[in-house]
RODO-2510 file (C-alpha; in nm, 4 decimals, decimal comma):
residues 87
     n   res          X          Y          Z
     1     m   -11,7299    -7,6752     2,8940
     2     l   -12,0991    -7,5816     2,9018
     3     v   -12,2090    -7,9454     2,9198
     4     r   -11,9485    -8,0237     3,1865
     5     r   -12,0749    -7,7325     3,3997
     6     l   -12,4357    -7,8431     3,3528
     7     l   -12,3498    -8,1975     3,4609
     8     e   -12,1593    -8,0700     3,7648
     9     d   -12,4580    -7,8543     3,8660
    10     l   -12,6966    -8,1433     3,8078
    11     w   -12,4859    -8,3781     4,0173
    12     g   -12,4721    -8,1232     4,2994
    13     d   -12,8489    -8,0664     4,2912
    14     a   -12,9234    -8,4392     4,2908
    15     t   -12,6720    -8,5085     4,5672
    16     d   -12,8230    -8,2324     4,7830
    17     a   -13,1766    -8,3606     4,7177
    18     l   -13,1030    -8,7110     4,8490
    19     p   -13,0701    -8,6371     5,2218
    20     a   -13,3527    -8,3806     5,1997
    21     g   -13,5935    -8,6498     5,0735
    22     g   -13,6159    -8,4998     4,7259
    23     m   -13,5984    -8,8427     4,5643
    24     d   -13,8483    -9,0068     4,8012
    25     a   -14,1809    -8,8687     4,6747
    26     a   -14,4076    -9,1016     4,4806
    27     t   -14,3878    -8,8499     4,1963
    28     a   -14,0078    -8,8691     4,1745
    29     h   -13,8615    -9,0687     3,8887
    30     v   -13,5082    -9,1884     3,8279
    31     s   -13,4202    -9,4316     3,5551
    32     r   -13,1381    -9,5291     3,3290
    33     s   -13,1816    -9,7153     3,0032
    34     f   -12,9183    -9,8582     2,7730
    35     l   -13,0315    -9,8371     2,4123
    36     r   -12,8821    -9,9541     2,0872
    37     l   -13,0068    -9,7175     1,8159
    38     d   -12,9329    -9,6636     1,4509
    39     r   -12,9272    -9,3138     1,3030
    40     q   -13,3031    -9,3049     1,2493
    41     g   -13,3613    -9,4291     1,6033
    42     r   -13,1373    -9,1561     1,7479
    43     e   -13,3247    -8,8934     1,5463
    44     e   -13,6617    -9,0297     1,6611
    45     l   -13,5457    -9,0311     2,0225
    46     a   -13,4213    -8,6714     1,9951
    47     t   -13,7588    -8,5654     1,8558
    48     l   -13,9402    -8,7461     2,1375
    49     l   -13,7240    -8,5826     2,4035
    50     r   -13,7770    -8,2352     2,2566
    51     s   -14,1530    -8,2887     2,2569
    52     t   -14,1369    -8,4253     2,6124
    53     l   -13,9586    -8,1083     2,7258
    54     a   -14,2171    -7,8932     2,5492
    55     e   -14,4969    -8,0842     2,7244
    56     a   -14,3230    -8,0425     3,0626
    57     q   -14,3024    -7,6677     3,0000
    58     r   -14,6736    -7,6641     2,9121
    59     i   -14,7526    -7,8437     3,2384
    60     e   -14,5460    -7,5905     3,4332
    61     a   -14,7249    -7,2993     3,2638
    62     a   -15,0623    -7,4532     3,3520
    63     s   -14,9468    -7,4872     3,7123
    64     r   -14,8466    -7,1197     3,7175
    65     d   -15,1844    -7,0267     3,5653
    66     r   -15,3568    -7,2056     3,8546
    67     g   -15,1832    -6,9611     4,0877
    68     d   -14,8924    -7,1708     4,2138
    69     a   -15,0896    -7,2692     4,5256
    70     g   -14,8763    -7,5303     4,6952
    71     a   -14,6273    -7,5331     4,4077
    72     r   -14,2808    -7,6563     4,4961
    73     p   -13,9606    -7,6432     4,2957
    74     g   -13,8807    -7,9413     4,0779
    75     e   -13,6085    -8,0308     3,8371
    76     l   -13,6396    -8,2288     3,5151
    77     v   -13,3235    -8,3695     3,3654
    78     v   -13,3066    -8,5697     3,0458
    79     l   -12,9797    -8,6951     2,9064
    80     s   -12,9321    -8,8792     2,5822
    81     f   -12,5797    -8,9340     2,4565
    82     e   -12,3420    -9,1833     2,3026
    83     p   -12,1221    -9,3291     2,5792
    84     a   -11,7487    -9,3668     2,5352
    85     s   -11,7809    -9,7428     2,5867
    86     a   -12,0632    -9,9959     2,5921
    87     p   -12,2136   -10,0787     2,9330
***
C-alpha cells in the first residue's frame, strides 16, 4: 500500500506540474530506460541509485547553506523495479 500511495502522489504531482510548465525548464529531466539485468546488475544499479540519492541530498544541503536565495521546490523521483511483463 505504501508504494501504491507514493506512486499515486507522484502521478498527481507530475500531472499538476505539466500545465504549470514544471517539465519545461532546461534543467528538467524525464527518461525511461528498459534494462535487462542479472542479479549482480540489479545490485549494482541499486547501489548506484542509493549513491545518486545521497548526492542529490548533498546538493540540496549545499543550496540551503547558500541561503536559499532564489531556491524553488523540485522533486526527484527514481524508480527501479521488475515489470510484470516485458516491454
